[in-house]
C-alpha positions, 0 to 999 in steps of 0.5 A, a space after each residue: 081816540 084814534 080808530 084805524 079802519 084800514 091800513 095806510 099804505 105809503 107808496 113812494 118812488 116807482 110804485 106810487 108813480 105806477 099806481 097813480 098812472 094806472 088810476 089816472 088811465 082807468 079814470 079816463 077810460 071810465 069817463 069816456 065810456 060814461 060819456 058814450 053810454 047809450 043805446 043805438 038802434 039799427 035795422 037788425 040789431 040793438 047796441 047797448 053801450 055801458 061802462 065796461 062793455 058793449 052788447 049787440 042784441 038782434 032785434 028779433 030776440 027782444 022781448 020787453 023793456 023792464 022797469 029796472 031799466 033793462 032789455 029782456 031778450 032771448 038768446 039763440 039757445 032759448 035762454 032768457 037774458 037781460 042787459 041793463 040800460 045803465 045810461 037810463 038808470 035813475 033813483 030817488 036822488 036823480 035830479 028831476 030833469 035827468 029823471 024825466 030825460 031818462 023816462 022820455 028816452 025809455 019810452 021813445 026806445 020802446 016805441 022805436 022797438 015796438 015792444 012793451 
């Protein structure tokens, strides 16, 4: 018995070449962004680099580091915001040494920012 879950689209010629090129470029961008993920603490701001965007948060706006992990902060409008720290995310399938590194890095970040 043959079950088809999704239609197969055969692209040949230019369409296939263009799709392959776009996919390869997207993969390179995500690989570089993944390598550069992290948090940079400067005297007045914290810069969070994720897969798809960077966020610059004034240090005076920081409220806490959530367990997710994420930075909880207050926008100038007074609205509470959160920014995920994807560089430090781990789950049950994460290797022990990487999970330990993430936990250590989050604790060091909290000490540096002097927030709980």
